[in-house]
C-alpha positions as protocol buffer text, in pm:
chain_id: "A"
residue {
  index: 1
  type: MET
  ca { x: 4633 y: -8581 z: -412 }
}
residue {
  index: 2
  type: THR
  ca { x: 4427 y: -8264 z: -404 }
}
residue {
  index: 3
  type: ASN
  ca { x: 4077 y: -8241 z: -271 }
}
residue {
  index: 4
  type: THR
  ca { x: 3842 y: -8007 z: -444 }
}
residue {
  index: 5
  type: VAL
  ca { x: 3558 y: -7865 z: -240 }
}
residue {
  index: 6
  type: LEU
  ca { x: 3261 y: -7741 z: -433 }
}
residue {
  index: 7
  type: PRO
  ca { x: 3046 y: -7480 z: -259 }
}
residue {
  index: 8
  type: ARG
  ca { x: 2679 y: -7560 z: -218 }
}
residue {
  index: 9
  type: THR
  ca { x: 2445 y: -7306 z: -360 }
}
residue {
  index: 10
  type: ARG
  ca { x: 2074 y: -7289 z: -302 }
}
residue {
  index: 11
  type: VAL
  ca { x: 1844 y: -7158 z: -563 }
}
residue {
  index: 12
  type: THR
  ca { x: 1507 y: -7043 z: -439 }
}
residue {
  index: 13
  type: GLU
  ca { x: 1237 y: -6925 z: -667 }
}
residue {
  index: 14
  type: GLN
  ca { x: 896 y: -6790 z: -584 }
}
residue {
  index: 15
  type: SER
  ca { x: 626 y: -6802 z: -836 }
}
residue {
  index: 16
  type: ALA
  ca { x: 389 y: -6512 z: -887 }
}
residue {
  index: 17
  type: ALA
  ca { x: 106 y: -6720 z: -741 }
}
residue {
  index: 18
  type: GLU
  ca { x: 294 y: -6767 z: -412 }
}
residue {
  index: 19
  type: VAL
  ca { x: 362 y: -6397 z: -385 }
}
residue {
  index: 20
  type: ASN
  ca { x: -2 y: -6312 z: -456 }
}
residue {
  index: 21
  type: VAL
  ca { x: -122 y: -6563 z: -197 }
}
residue {
  index: 22
  type: SER
  ca { x: 114 y: -6413 z: 60 }
}
residue {
  index: 23
  type: LYS
  ca { x: -8 y: -6060 z: -16 }
}
residue {
  index: 24
  type: GLY
  ca { x: -370 y: -6176 z: 0 }
}
residue {
  index: 25
  type: ALA
  ca { x: -317 y: -6350 z: 333 }
}
residue {
  index: 26
  type: LEU
  ca { x: -140 y: -6045 z: 473 }
}
residue {
  index: 27
  type: THR
  ca { x: -423 y: -5819 z: 356 }
}
residue {
  index: 28
  type: ALA
  ca { x: -689 y: -6047 z: 507 }
}
residue {
  index: 29
  type: LEU
  ca { x: -500 y: -6059 z: 837 }
}
residue {
  index: 30
  type: GLY
  ca { x: -465 y: -5681 z: 841 }
}
residue {
  index: 31
  type: VAL
  ca { x: -837 y: -5633 z: 779 }
}
residue {
  index: 32
  type: ALA
  ca { x: -924 y: -5881 z: 1055 }
}
residue {
  index: 33
  type: LEU
  ca { x: -692 y: -5705 z: 1300 }
}
residue {
  index: 34
  type: ALA
  ca { x: -841 y: -5367 z: 1212 }
}
residue {
  index: 35
  type: LEU
  ca { x: -1194 y: -5497 z: 1271 }
}
residue {
  index: 36
  type: VAL
  ca { x: -1098 y: -5643 z: 1609 }
}
residue {
  index: 37
  type: GLY
  ca { x: -933 y: -5315 z: 1707 }
}
residue {
  index: 38
  type: LEU
  ca { x: -1239 y: -5113 z: 1605 }
}
residue {
  index: 39
  type: TRP
  ca { x: -1463 y: -5351 z: 1799 }
}
residue {
  index: 40
  type: ALA
  ca { x: -1247 y: -5308 z: 2111 }
}
residue {
  index: 41
  type: VAL
  ca { x: -1263 y: -4930 z: 2084 }
}
residue {
  index: 42
  type: ALA
  ca { x: -1640 y: -4942 z: 2036 }
}
residue {
  index: 43
  type: CYS
  ca { x: -1678 y: -5163 z: 2346 }
}
residue {
  index: 44
  type: PHE
  ca { x: -1462 y: -4927 z: 2550 }
}
residue {
  index: 45
  type: ILE
  ca { x: -1663 y: -4623 z: 2440 }
}
residue {
  index: 46
  type: GLY
  ca { x: -1989 y: -4807 z: 2507 }
}
residue {
  index: 47
  type: GLY
  ca { x: -1872 y: -4897 z: 2855 }
}
residue {
  index: 48
  type: MET
  ca { x: -1781 y: -4537 z: 2927 }
}
residue {
  index: 49
  type: VAL
  ca { x: -2120 y: -4414 z: 2806 }
}
residue {
  index: 50
  type: VAL
  ca { x: -2314 y: -4666 z: 3015 }
}
residue {
  index: 51
  type: SER
  ca { x: -2108 y: -4615 z: 3331 }
}
residue {
  index: 52
  type: GLY
  ca { x: -2106 y: -4236 z: 3316 }
}
residue {
  index: 53
  type: GLY
  ca { x: -1747 y: -4156 z: 3221 }
}
residue {
  index: 54
  type: LEU
  ca { x: -1391 y: -4278 z: 3237 }
}
residue {
  index: 55
  type: LEU
  ca { x: -1352 y: -4258 z: 3615 }
}
residue {
  index: 56
  type: ALA
  ca { x: -1683 y: -4434 z: 3676 }
}
residue {
  index: 57
  type: LEU
  ca { x: -1581 y: -4706 z: 3430 }
}
residue {
  index: 58
  type: ALA
  ca { x: -1248 y: -4754 z: 3607 }
}
residue {
  index: 59
  type: LYS
  ca { x: -1420 y: -4768 z: 3947 }
}
residue {
  index: 60
  type: ALA
  ca { x: -1676 y: -5022 z: 3821 }
}
residue {
  index: 61
  type: TRP
  ca { x: -1402 y: -5234 z: 3660 }
}
residue {
  index: 62
  type: ILE
  ca { x: -1194 y: -5240 z: 3979 }
}
residue {
  index: 63
  type: SER
  ca { x: -1507 y: -5322 z: 4178 }
}
residue {
  index: 64
  type: ALA
  ca { x: -1589 y: -5610 z: 3944 }
}
residue {
  index: 65
  type: ILE
  ca { x: -1234 y: -5749 z: 3958 }
}
residue {
  index: 66
  type: THR
  ca { x: -1195 y: -5725 z: 4338 }
}
residue {
  index: 67
  type: GLY
  ca { x: -1555 y: -5813 z: 4424 }
}
residue {
  index: 68
  type: VAL
  ca { x: -1591 y: -5515 z: 4657 }
}
């Protein structure tokens, strides 16, 4: 008696709609990340302007964190 083993094969197909949705979601996520990054840079620059420079900002931040 001989046993025959048939290999299992998986067939995966992606429709064009799924690919377009993935690209759209990736684009939307990229735009959102870029906006958050730009906002963070703007806040950092604003903090430096208000405090009087990078060293003053660092001193004020350390003072706020330590409470001294």
